[in-house]
MARNUBA-52012 format. One record per residue (C-alpha): x, y, z; residue in three letters. Coordinates in Angstrom, 1 decimal, always signed. Each point is the difference from the previous one (the first is absolute). Example, Ala and Ser with C-alpha at 12.3 -4.5 7.8 and 13.67 -1.06 7.14 Angstrom:
# MARNUBA-52012
+12.3|-4.5|+7.8|ALA
+1.4|+3.4|-0.7|SER
***
This chain:
# MARNUBA-52012
-7.5|+95.1|-205.8|MET
+2.6|-2.2|+1.6|THR
+3.7|+1.0|-0.1|LYS
+0.8|-2.8|-2.4|ILE
-2.9|+0.9|-2.2|LYS
+1.3|+3.6|-0.1|LYS
+3.3|-1.2|-1.3|ILE
-1.6|-2.3|-2.5|ALA
-2.0|+3.0|-1.3|THR
+3.1|+2.1|-0.2|TYR
+1.8|-2.7|-2.0|LEU
-2.8|-0.1|-2.4|ASP
+0.1|+3.7|-0.4|GLN
+3.7|+0.0|-0.6|GLN
-0.1|-3.1|-2.4|LYS
+2.4|-1.9|+2.3|TRP
-0.4|-3.7|+0.2|GLU
+1.0|-0.8|+3.6|MET
+1.8|+1.0|+3.2|THR
+2.8|-1.8|+1.8|PHE
+0.0|+1.6|+3.4|ILE
+2.9|-1.1|+2.2|THR
-0.1|+2.5|+2.9|ASN
-1.3|-2.0|+3.0|PRO
-1.6|+3.1|+1.5|THR
-2.0|+0.7|-3.2|THR
-1.0|-3.7|-0.2|VAL
-1.2|+0.3|+3.6|ASN
-1.8|+3.2|-0.7|TYR
-1.9|-1.5|-3.0|LEU
-0.7|-3.5|+1.4|THR
+0.5|-0.2|+3.7|GLY
+2.7|-2.6|-0.5|PHE
+3.2|+1.0|+1.9|ALA
+3.4|-1.7|-0.4|MET
+3.6|+0.9|-0.5|GLU
+1.4|-2.1|-2.9|PRO
+3.6|+0.9|+0.6|HIS
+1.9|-1.5|-3.0|GLU
-3.0|-1.9|-1.2|ARG
-2.5|+1.2|-2.6|ILE
-3.4|+1.5|+1.0|LEU
-2.1|+1.4|-2.9|GLY
-3.6|+1.2|-0.2|LEU
-1.2|-0.1|-3.5|MET
-3.1|+2.0|-0.9|ILE
-1.6|+0.1|-3.4|PHE
-2.6|+2.3|-1.6|PRO
-2.2|-2.9|-1.2|ASP
+0.4|-3.0|+2.3|ARG
+0.5|-1.0|+3.6|SER
+3.3|+0.9|+1.8|PRO
+2.7|-2.5|+0.8|LEU
+2.2|+0.0|+3.1|LEU
+3.4|-1.7|-0.4|PHE
+1.8|-0.8|+3.3|THR
+2.4|-2.4|+1.5|PRO
-1.6|-3.4|+0.7|GLU
+0.4|+0.3|+3.7|LEU
-2.4|+3.0|+0.0|GLU
-2.7|-1.4|-2.3|VAL
-2.4|-1.2|+2.6|GLU
+0.2|+3.3|+1.9|LYS
-0.7|+1.9|-3.2|ALA
-2.9|-2.2|-1.1|LYS
-1.7|+0.8|+3.3|ALA
+0.2|+3.7|-0.7|LEU
-0.7|+0.4|-3.8|VAL
-2.9|-1.1|-2.2|ASP
+2.0|-0.7|-3.1|PHE
+2.6|-2.4|-1.1|ASP
+3.3|-0.4|+1.9|VAL
+2.9|-1.8|-1.6|VAL
+3.0|-1.0|+2.0|GLY
+3.5|-1.2|-0.9|TYR
+2.5|-2.0|+2.0|THR
+3.7|+0.9|+0.5|ASP
+1.0|-2.7|-2.5|SER
-2.1|+1.5|-2.8|GLU
+0.8|+2.9|-2.3|ASN
-2.7|+2.6|+0.9|PRO
+0.3|+1.9|-3.4|TRP
-0.6|-3.2|-2.0|GLN
-3.0|-0.8|+2.2|LYS
-1.4|+3.5|-0.6|ILE
+0.6|-0.3|-3.7|GLY
-1.9|-3.4|-0.1|ALA
-2.9|+1.5|+2.0|GLN
-0.4|+2.8|-2.5|LEU
+0.8|-2.0|-3.2|ALA
-2.2|+1.0|-2.9|GLY
-0.7|+3.6|+1.2|TYR
+1.3|+2.9|-2.0|SER
+1.6|+2.4|+2.5|ILE
+1.5|+3.1|-1.6|LYS
+0.2|+2.2|+3.1|THR
+0.6|-0.9|+3.6|ILE
-0.8|+2.6|+2.7|ALA
+2.5|-0.1|+2.8|VAL
+1.0|+2.2|+2.9|GLU
+3.2|+1.7|-1.2|PHE
+0.6|+1.2|+3.6|ASP
+0.3|-3.7|+1.1|HIS
+0.9|-2.4|-2.9|LEU
+3.6|-1.0|+0.4|ILE
+2.2|-0.9|-3.0|LEU
+0.0|-3.7|+0.7|SER
-3.8|-0.2|-0.1|LYS
+0.0|+2.2|-3.1|SER
+2.3|-2.4|-1.7|ASP
-2.1|-2.9|+1.1|GLY
-3.2|+1.5|-1.5|LEU
+1.9|+0.8|-3.2|LYS
+1.0|-3.7|-0.2|SER
-3.6|-0.9|-0.1|VAL
-1.4|+2.9|-1.9|PHE
+2.8|+0.9|-2.4|ALA
-2.0|+2.2|-2.2|ASP
-1.9|+1.9|+2.7|SER
+0.5|+3.5|+1.2|ASN
-0.2|+1.3|+3.5|PHE
-2.3|+2.8|+1.1|ALA
+0.3|+1.8|+3.3|ASN
-2.9|-0.8|+2.4|LEU
+1.6|+1.9|+3.0|SER
-1.8|+3.3|-0.6|PRO
-3.4|-1.7|-0.1|PHE
+0.7|-2.1|+3.1|ILE
+1.2|+3.2|+1.8|ASN
-3.2|+1.8|-0.8|GLN
-2.1|-3.0|+1.2|MET
+1.8|-0.1|+3.3|ARG
+0.1|+3.8|+0.5|LEU
-3.5|+0.4|+1.4|ILE
-0.6|-2.2|+3.1|LYS
-3.3|-1.6|+0.8|SER
-1.6|+0.5|+3.4|ALA
+1.0|-3.6|+0.8|ASP
+3.6|+0.8|-0.9|GLU
+0.0|+3.1|+2.1|ILE
-1.4|-1.9|+3.0|ASP
+2.9|-2.5|-0.3|LYS
+2.5|+2.9|-0.2|MET
-1.5|+1.6|+3.1|ILE
+0.7|-3.3|+1.9|ILE
+3.6|+0.0|-1.3|ALA
+0.3|+3.6|+1.2|GLY
-1.2|-1.0|+3.5|GLN
+2.8|-2.6|+0.1|TYR
+2.5|+2.7|-1.0|ALA
-1.2|+2.2|+2.9|ASP
+0.5|-3.0|+2.3|LYS
+3.5|-0.4|-1.3|CYS
+0.8|+3.6|+0.9|PHE
-1.4|-0.5|+3.5|GLU
+2.1|-3.1|+0.5|ILE
+3.1|+1.5|-1.5|GLY
-0.1|+3.3|+1.8|PHE
-0.3|-1.5|+3.5|HIS
+2.6|-2.6|-0.7|PHE
+2.5|+2.5|-1.3|ALA
-0.3|+2.0|+3.2|ALA
+0.1|-3.0|+2.2|SER
+3.7|+0.3|+1.0|GLY
+3.6|+0.8|-0.8|ASN
+1.7|-2.1|-2.7|GLY
-3.1|-0.8|-2.0|VAL
+1.0|-0.1|-3.7|THR
-1.8|+0.8|-3.2|GLU
-0.1|-3.7|-0.9|MET
-1.3|-0.8|+3.5|ASP
-3.0|+2.2|-0.7|VAL
-0.6|-1.4|-3.5|VAL
+0.1|-3.6|+1.5|ALA
-2.4|+1.0|+2.8|LYS
-2.5|+1.5|-2.5|ILE
+0.1|-2.9|-2.4|GLU
-0.2|-2.6|+2.7|PHE
-3.1|+1.6|+1.6|GLU
-1.6|+0.3|-3.4|MET
+0.4|-3.8|-0.6|LYS
-1.5|-0.6|+3.4|ARG
-3.0|+2.0|-1.2|LEU
-0.3|-2.1|-3.2|GLY
+1.8|+2.3|-2.4|ILE
+2.4|-2.2|-1.9|SER
+1.6|+2.6|-2.3|GLU
+1.0|+3.6|+0.2|MET
-0.6|+2.0|-3.2|SER
+3.7|+0.9|-0.2|PHE
+3.1|-0.2|+2.2|ASP
-0.8|+1.9|+3.2|THR
+2.2|+3.1|+0.4|MET
+1.1|+1.3|+3.4|VAL
+2.8|+2.6|-0.2|LEU
+1.5|+2.1|+2.8|THR
+1.3|+3.5|-0.1|GLY
+2.0|+1.0|-3.1|ALA
-0.4|-3.5|-1.4|ARG
-3.5|+1.0|-1.0|ALA
+1.4|+2.6|-2.4|ALA
+0.2|-2.9|-2.5|ASN
-3.6|-0.4|-1.3|PRO
+0.5|-3.7|-0.7|HIS
+2.4|-0.7|+2.9|GLY
+0.3|-3.6|+1.3|VAL
-0.4|-0.7|+3.7|PRO
+3.1|-1.4|+1.7|GLU
+1.2|-1.2|+3.4|ALA
+0.4|+3.7|+1.0|VAL
-1.1|+1.2|+3.4|ALA
-2.8|+2.6|-0.1|ILE
+1.4|+3.4|+0.9|GLU
-1.4|+1.9|+3.0|PRO
-1.3|+3.5|-0.6|ASN
-0.3|-0.6|-3.8|LYS
-2.7|-0.7|-2.5|LEU
-0.9|-3.5|-0.9|LEU
-1.7|-0.8|-3.4|LEU
-2.4|-3.0|-0.5|PHE
-1.2|-1.0|-3.5|ASP
-2.1|-3.1|-0.1|LEU
-3.1|-1.8|-1.2|GLY
-1.6|-3.4|-0.1|VAL
-1.9|-2.2|-2.5|MET
-3.5|-0.9|+1.2|ALA
-2.6|-1.7|-2.0|ASN
+2.1|+0.5|-3.1|GLY
+0.3|+3.8|+0.4|TYR
+3.0|+2.1|+1.2|ALA
+0.4|+2.8|+2.5|SER
+2.9|+2.5|+0.1|ASP
+0.6|+2.8|+2.5|ALA
+2.9|+2.0|+1.5|THR
+0.3|+1.7|+3.3|ARG
+3.0|+1.8|+1.5|THR
+0.1|+0.2|+3.8|ILE
+2.6|+1.0|+2.6|ALA
+1.7|-2.1|+2.6|ILE
+0.8|+2.5|+2.7|GLY
-0.1|+3.8|-0.6|GLN
+1.2|+0.9|-3.6|PRO
+1.8|+3.2|-0.7|GLY
-1.7|+3.1|-1.4|ASP
+1.2|-0.6|-3.6|PHE
-1.4|-3.5|-0.1|ASP
-3.3|+1.3|+1.3|ARG
+0.0|+2.7|-2.7|GLN
+0.6|-2.5|-2.8|ILE
-2.7|-2.3|+1.4|TYR
-2.6|+2.8|+0.1|GLU
+0.7|+1.1|-3.5|ILE
-0.4|-3.5|-1.3|THR
-3.2|-0.5|+2.0|ARG
-1.5|+3.2|-1.4|GLN
+1.0|-1.0|-3.6|ALA
-1.7|-3.4|+0.5|GLN
-3.1|+1.4|+1.5|GLN
-0.3|+2.8|-2.7|ALA
+0.3|-2.6|-2.8|ALA
-2.5|-2.4|+1.7|PHE
-2.5|+2.8|+0.5|ASP
+0.3|+1.0|-3.7|PHE
-1.0|-3.4|-1.3|VAL
-3.5|-0.2|-1.6|LYS
-1.4|-1.1|-3.3|PRO
+1.0|+2.3|-2.9|GLY
+3.5|+1.0|+1.2|VAL
+3.0|-1.5|-1.6|THR
+2.8|-2.1|+1.4|ALA
+2.5|+2.6|-1.1|PHE
-1.9|+2.7|+2.0|GLU
+0.0|-2.2|+3.2|ILE
+3.7|-0.4|-0.3|ASP
+0.5|+3.8|-0.5|GLN
-2.0|+0.8|+3.2|VAL
+2.3|-2.2|+2.1|ALA
+3.1|+1.2|-1.8|ARG
-0.9|+3.7|+0.3|ASP
-0.2|-0.2|+3.8|VAL
+3.4|-1.6|+0.3|ILE
+1.5|+2.3|-2.7|THR
-1.3|+3.2|+1.7|LYS
+1.6|-1.2|+3.2|ALA
+3.3|-0.2|-1.7|GLY
+0.4|-3.8|-0.3|TYR
-1.2|-0.7|-3.5|GLY
+3.3|-1.5|-1.0|ASP
-0.4|-2.7|+2.7|TYR
-3.4|-1.3|-1.1|PHE
+1.4|-2.4|-2.6|THR
-2.9|-2.2|-1.0|HIS
-3.6|+0.1|-1.2|ARG
-2.8|+0.8|+2.5|THR
-1.7|-3.4|-0.4|GLY
-0.9|-3.2|-1.8|HIS
-3.1|-2.1|-0.6|GLY
-0.7|-2.9|+2.3|ILE
-2.3|-3.0|-0.1|GLY
+0.9|-3.6|-0.5|MET
+3.5|+1.2|-0.5|ASP
+1.6|+2.4|+2.4|VAL
+1.2|+2.1|-2.9|HIS
-2.3|+0.3|-3.0|GLU
-1.4|+2.5|-2.5|PHE
-0.2|+3.0|+0.2|PRO
+3.0|+2.0|+1.0|SER
-0.8|+3.1|+2.0|ILE
+2.6|+2.4|-1.2|GLY
+2.5|+0.6|-2.8|GLY
-1.4|+0.8|-3.4|SER
-2.8|-2.5|+0.1|GLU
-3.3|+2.0|-0.4|ASP
-2.6|-2.4|+1.5|ILE
-3.4|+1.4|+0.9|THR
-1.2|-1.2|+3.4|ILE
-3.3|-2.0|+0.2|GLU
-2.1|-1.4|+2.7|LYS
+1.2|-3.5|+1.0|GLY
+3.7|+0.6|-0.7|MET
+2.4|-1.1|+2.8|CYS
+3.5|+1.4|+0.4|PHE
+2.5|+1.3|+2.4|SER
+1.0|+3.5|+1.1|ILE
+3.6|-0.1|+1.3|GLU
+2.1|+3.0|-0.2|PRO
+3.4|+0.0|+1.7|GLY
+3.1|+2.0|+0.8|ILE
+3.3|-1.7|+0.0|TYR
+3.1|+1.9|+1.0|ILE
+3.1|-2.2|-0.3|PRO
+1.8|-0.7|+3.3|ASN
-2.6|+2.0|+2.0|GLN
-3.6|-1.0|-0.2|VAL
-2.6|-1.8|-2.0|GLY
-3.8|+0.4|+0.4|VAL
-2.9|-1.5|-1.9|ARG
-3.7|+0.0|+0.8|VAL
-2.2|-2.3|-2.0|GLU
-3.6|-1.1|-0.2|ASP
-1.8|-1.9|-2.7|CYS
-3.5|+1.3|-0.8|LEU
-3.1|-0.8|-2.1|TYR
-1.7|+2.8|-1.9|VAL
-3.6|+0.8|+0.9|THR
-2.6|+2.2|-1.8|GLU
+1.4|+3.2|+1.4|ASN
+3.3|-0.8|+1.6|GLY
+2.0|-2.9|+1.4|ALA
+0.1|-2.3|+3.0|LYS
+3.1|-1.5|+1.6|SER
+0.6|-3.7|+0.2|LEU
+2.2|+0.5|+3.1|THR
-0.7|+2.1|+3.1|HIS
+3.1|+0.1|+2.2|THR
+0.6|+3.5|+1.2|SER
+2.1|+2.3|-2.2|LYS
+1.0|+2.2|+2.9|ASP
+3.6|-0.4|+0.9|LEU
-0.3|-2.8|+2.6|LEU
+2.8|-0.1|+2.6|ILE
+0.7|-3.1|+1.9|PHE
***
């Protein structure tokens, strides 16, 4: 059964008349058509009893028609898109529209209501999340390739960071992203993070024109988009010889990450995986400095369902892909994170990235 047919069947079961899917990633996942509409309107309409309809800006129509085997309707910038949608669906009784609550913004909600004033909205996000949760072999192959590029980013970044005095965080970011473009990667999966010394104690710190400190730890968090799929990995290395305290914090974090990774297999829960990592850090006396969940799902988006941690009790299944990324962040002293994304196999998990997790010293 095709992905669109699965949704059509679900709509029929729920007695919902149509979808209006606006998330470009979901549209790409369901159709193979990728675009970023920005302020324009993109909408995939699926029905329980007739062919789908893709509504897109006019400048994308020919591209869409080459990728989908159903009707594509475009609109120009001088047209009112909602009026055109209404005219396209005139005569149809639509009581319930399934949308992704996680994505539909208020302006688009109001636009739909202007066309379907008497319709109700139903949340399609949980069903889409479940569809995207288990990756196919083809999807995993694409993510393996994205992971290989992440490993290449580390190789480039590590050596450039150690290439001489005065190299800054932003210099390293620029070098990594420049070399990725030379290799054909046009987009990172998120803003590359390179943080030196105590600056890495901010889990979401922003690189600046700050010189990399000698004899301190250096944190890299990065990933690429390749063939429509994301990678995401973190390594913490040392430039020069770090102190004993930094080494200790690194080793605790590495052990926590490895323990959680080794625990992953079908049948355990996301909550249990989080607890395995958290227990290692807590027993070492640094539980208060592990301030985020252990991981997140990954696929066509760098962050997607499920969450690995908190109170979410998700049972792990073969084909799931997610990160394992515990960290210890001690303000004004040190920040360490070690992260790999993995895919779940029949009896364990395999990593999508393979850069050494030993404390590398340059």
